[in-house]
C-alpha positions as CSV (number, residue, x, y, z in Angstrom):
1,M,-41.5,4.4,-24.3
2,Q,-42.1,7.3,-25.8
3,I,-42.1,11.8,-26.3
4,D,-43.8,13.2,-29.0
5,G,-47.5,11.0,-29.0
6,S,-48.3,10.0,-32.5
7,N,-46.4,12.8,-34.8
8,Y,-43.1,12.2,-36.7
9,Q,-41.8,15.8,-35.3
10,W,-38.4,14.7,-35.9
11,R,-35.6,13.7,-38.6
12,V,-33.1,11.2,-38.1
13,G,-30.4,9.8,-39.0
14,I,-27.4,7.6,-38.6
15,A,-24.0,5.7,-39.5
16,R,-20.7,4.0,-38.8
17,R,-17.5,3.9,-39.7
18,K,-14.9,1.4,-39.0
19,I,-11.8,2.9,-36.7
20,T,-10.2,-0.4,-36.1
21,P,-6.1,0.6,-35.6
22,S,-2.8,-1.5,-36.7
23,T,-1.3,-3.8,-35.2
24,D,1.9,-1.0,-33.9
25,V,-1.3,1.4,-32.4
26,D,-0.8,1.0,-28.6
27,L,-4.3,0.1,-26.7
28,A,-4.6,2.6,-23.6
29,G,-5.4,2.2,-20.1
30,L,-5.5,-1.1,-17.5
31,G,-1.2,0.2,-16.8
32,Y,1.9,2.3,-16.6
33,Y,3.9,1.6,-19.8
34,L,3.0,-1.4,-20.8
35,N,4.5,-1.1,-24.3
36,R,0.8,-3.0,-25.1
37,T,-0.3,-3.2,-28.9
38,G,-3.1,-5.4,-30.6
39,Q,-1.8,-8.7,-31.5
40,R,-5.6,-8.8,-33.5
41,V,-8.5,-8.4,-33.6
42,R,-11.4,-10.0,-31.7
43,D,-13.6,-6.9,-33.1
44,D,-14.2,-3.9,-35.0
45,L,-14.1,-0.1,-33.1
46,T,-16.7,2.3,-35.1
47,A,-17.5,5.4,-34.5
48,T,-20.9,5.5,-34.8
49,A,-22.7,9.1,-35.5
50,L,-27.2,10.3,-35.3
51,V,-27.8,13.3,-35.9
52,V,-31.5,14.4,-35.3
53,E,-33.5,17.6,-36.7
54,A,-36.5,19.3,-34.7
55,R,-39.2,20.3,-37.0
56,N,-37.6,24.1,-37.1
57,G,-34.4,23.2,-37.9
58,D,-32.7,22.7,-34.2
59,A,-30.2,20.0,-35.0
60,V,-27.7,17.5,-32.0
61,A,-25.3,15.0,-33.3
62,I,-23.9,12.3,-30.8
63,A,-20.4,10.3,-32.1
64,A,-19.8,7.0,-30.2
65,L,-16.4,6.5,-30.7
66,D,-14.9,2.9,-29.1
67,I,-11.9,4.0,-27.7
68,M,-10.7,5.1,-24.7
69,Y,-10.1,9.3,-24.2
70,C,-10.4,12.2,-25.9
71,D,-8.6,15.8,-24.8
72,E,-10.6,18.9,-26.1
73,A,-8.3,19.7,-29.7
74,F,-9.6,15.8,-30.2
75,T,-13.1,17.1,-29.9
76,R,-13.1,20.9,-30.7
77,Q,-11.9,19.6,-34.3
78,I,-14.1,17.1,-34.7
79,R,-16.4,19.1,-34.1
80,N,-15.9,21.6,-36.9
81,L,-15.0,19.6,-39.1
82,A,-18.4,18.4,-39.0
83,S,-20.6,22.2,-38.4
84,R,-19.2,22.5,-41.5
85,A,-20.2,19.6,-43.5
86,T,-23.6,19.2,-42.1
87,G,-25.1,23.4,-40.4
88,I,-24.7,21.5,-36.9
89,R,-23.6,24.6,-34.2
90,A,-20.7,23.2,-33.1
91,E,-21.0,23.0,-29.5
92,A,-24.0,20.9,-30.4
93,I,-22.5,18.4,-31.4
94,C,-21.1,15.7,-28.5
95,V,-18.7,13.0,-29.0
96,N,-18.5,10.6,-26.5
97,C,-16.3,8.0,-25.7
98,S,-16.5,3.9,-24.3
99,H,-13.9,4.2,-22.4
100,S,-12.4,0.6,-23.7
101,H,-9.3,-0.4,-22.6
102,N,-8.6,-2.8,-26.1
103,A,-8.4,1.1,-28.3
104,P,-6.4,4.0,-28.5
105,T,-6.7,6.3,-27.1
106,A,-7.2,10.2,-28.6
107,G,-5.9,11.5,-24.6
108,A,-3.2,11.3,-23.2
109,V,-2.4,10.7,-19.7
110,R,1.2,9.1,-19.2
111,G,1.8,6.3,-19.5
112,L,-1.3,4.5,-20.5
113,G,-1.1,4.1,-23.8
114,E,0.7,6.6,-26.6
115,V,-1.0,8.5,-29.0
116,N,-0.6,8.3,-32.4
117,E,-1.0,11.3,-34.0
118,A,-1.9,9.9,-37.7
119,Y,-4.5,7.4,-36.2
120,L,-6.7,10.8,-34.4
121,R,-6.7,12.0,-37.6
122,F,-7.8,8.5,-39.4
123,V,-10.1,8.8,-36.4
124,T,-11.4,12.7,-36.9
125,M,-12.2,12.1,-40.3
126,Q,-14.4,8.9,-39.6
127,T,-16.4,10.1,-37.5
128,V,-16.4,13.3,-39.8
129,D,-18.2,11.3,-42.6
130,A,-20.8,9.7,-40.3
131,I,-22.0,12.7,-39.4
132,G,-22.1,13.8,-42.8
133,E,-24.0,10.5,-43.9
134,A,-26.0,10.4,-41.3
135,W,-27.4,14.1,-41.6
136,R,-27.5,13.3,-45.6
137,D,-29.9,10.3,-45.6
138,R,-32.0,11.6,-41.7
139,Q,-34.9,11.0,-42.7
140,E,-39.2,11.2,-40.6
141,A,-38.9,9.6,-37.5
142,K,-40.9,9.2,-34.2
143,L,-38.1,8.7,-31.0
144,R,-39.3,6.6,-27.9
145,V,-37.1,6.9,-24.8
146,G,-37.4,4.7,-22.1
147,H,-35.3,2.9,-19.0
148,G,-34.7,0.2,-17.2
149,E,-32.9,-1.6,-14.8
150,V,-29.1,-3.1,-14.7
151,K,-28.4,-5.0,-10.8
152,D,-25.4,-7.2,-9.8
153,L,-23.0,-6.8,-12.4
154,T,-21.4,-3.4,-10.6
155,Y,-19.5,-2.0,-7.6
156,N,-17.8,0.7,-7.1
157,R,-13.7,-0.1,-6.8
158,T,-13.0,2.3,-4.3
159,R,-15.7,2.8,-1.5
160,E,-17.9,0.2,0.1
161,N,-21.3,-0.1,-0.1
162,G,-20.3,3.3,-2.3
163,P,-22.1,4.8,-4.3
164,L,-23.6,2.7,-8.1
165,D,-26.4,4.4,-11.0
166,T,-27.7,1.4,-12.1
167,R,-29.9,2.9,-14.8
168,L,-29.5,2.1,-18.1
169,S,-31.6,4.6,-20.7
170,V,-33.1,4.0,-24.5
171,L,-33.6,6.1,-27.3
172,R,-34.8,4.6,-29.8
173,A,-36.1,6.4,-33.5
174,D,-39.0,4.7,-35.2
175,S,-39.4,5.6,-39.2
176,K,-42.7,6.3,-41.7
177,D,-43.2,2.5,-42.0
178,G,-42.4,1.4,-38.5
179,K,-39.2,0.6,-38.0
180,T,-36.8,0.8,-36.0
181,F,-34.1,2.2,-37.1
182,A,-31.2,3.5,-34.6
183,I,-31.2,3.1,-31.4
184,A,-28.8,4.2,-28.7
185,F,-28.5,2.9,-24.8
186,N,-26.4,4.8,-22.2
187,F,-24.9,3.0,-19.2
188,H,-22.2,3.8,-16.9
189,C,-19.4,0.3,-16.9
190,H,-16.1,0.2,-16.9
191,L,-15.3,-2.1,-19.7
192,T,-13.3,-4.9,-18.2
193,A,-15.0,-8.0,-19.5
194,H,-12.8,-9.3,-22.1
195,L,-9.3,-7.5,-20.9
196,E,-7.2,-9.7,-18.9
197,T,-8.7,-12.9,-21.1
198,D,-7.4,-10.9,-24.6
199,F,-5.0,-8.5,-23.0
200,R,-3.4,-7.8,-26.8
201,A,-6.5,-8.6,-28.9
202,I,-8.4,-4.8,-30.5
203,S,-12.0,-4.6,-28.9
204,R,-15.0,-3.1,-28.4
205,D,-15.5,-5.6,-25.2
206,W,-19.1,-6.1,-23.2
207,P,-20.6,-3.2,-25.0
208,G,-20.1,-4.7,-28.8
209,E,-21.8,-8.0,-27.8
210,V,-24.8,-5.8,-27.0
211,I,-24.9,-3.9,-30.2
212,D,-24.6,-7.0,-32.2
213,A,-27.0,-8.8,-30.5
214,I,-30.0,-6.0,-30.8
215,E,-28.7,-5.5,-34.0
216,G,-29.5,-8.7,-34.9
217,K,-32.7,-8.7,-33.2
218,N,-34.1,-4.9,-35.2
219,P,-32.8,-6.4,-38.8
220,G,-31.5,-2.4,-40.5
221,A,-31.0,-0.8,-36.7
222,V,-27.8,0.6,-36.3
223,A,-28.1,0.5,-32.4
224,M,-25.0,2.6,-30.5
225,F,-23.5,3.1,-26.6
226,L,-22.8,5.8,-25.0
227,Q,-21.2,6.0,-21.5
228,G,-22.3,7.4,-18.4
229,T,-20.2,8.7,-16.2
230,C,-17.9,5.3,-15.6
231,G,-15.5,6.5,-12.6
232,D,-15.3,4.3,-9.4
233,V,-18.1,2.0,-11.0
234,I,-16.1,-1.4,-12.8
235,L,-17.9,-5.2,-13.5
236,K,-17.7,-7.5,-9.9
237,P,-14.7,-9.6,-10.2
238,E,-16.9,-12.9,-11.1
239,F,-17.2,-11.3,-14.7
240,N,-14.6,-9.8,-15.3
241,S,-12.0,-11.9,-17.3
242,T,-13.6,-15.3,-16.7
243,S,-16.0,-18.2,-18.1
244,R,-18.6,-15.5,-17.1
245,R,-17.2,-12.5,-19.3
246,F,-20.2,-12.2,-21.1
247,E,-23.1,-12.4,-19.0
248,P,-23.2,-8.9,-18.4
249,A,-23.9,-8.4,-21.6
250,K,-27.5,-10.8,-22.6
251,V,-27.8,-9.3,-19.1
252,I,-28.2,-5.6,-20.3
253,T,-28.8,-6.9,-23.8
254,T,-31.9,-7.9,-22.7
255,V,-32.6,-4.8,-20.3
256,V,-32.5,-2.8,-23.5
257,L,-35.0,-4.9,-25.6
258,G,-37.0,-4.8,-22.4
259,A,-37.0,-1.3,-22.5
260,M,-37.7,-0.1,-25.3
261,E,-40.5,-2.1,-25.3
262,K,-42.2,-0.8,-22.3
């Protein structure tokens, strides 16, 4: 799990802000015109920002947001404000939404949750603040990458034996004293483990459990989930809002930790 030999060729920073909404903000997805707002907070939503700068000064930022969708205008606003604050080129700033169905949306899909403009302004500034902090706190780091396979958890909901992507990828940053301080993992799957059980709960769903477990195993580190092209890939029915709903997070955590050590 290594991309740069033994040299610390990168400067890396990571930071997080809470973006948990108030209970009058619609939760997105699941069905049409449900008027579904959160009645309780199962776990806080976050905006987590990772900044990576090369020796030549080129830099990228990735912001992982625990919300349903984002549109072009929302993304452009974050990019432009963060670029002004850090000097990172706007086109080198990626905004990734987790696609949690127990979170608000920043992209309008008619009937699937109303866009709350005040909440989006809050999320925008929290995300820009996280990117700014990650930029200010960047440190010399060694980057490592790895991957693993997540099997027997997902299926294609529209086509029998339809395409799946079972690859899970991991990026890890280690400080000069050898401690892991940033972890990003990417997987392709809808976030539906707790959806119907916690129908009106604000939640990150299974990625939140994975992040908490990874950070528990790596004290001082900050982890982030990056959604892939989940499309019609979803957890198998036996893991959706059943007594087995905690199993996906445990399986994915094991794969992430294994990929980090390869």
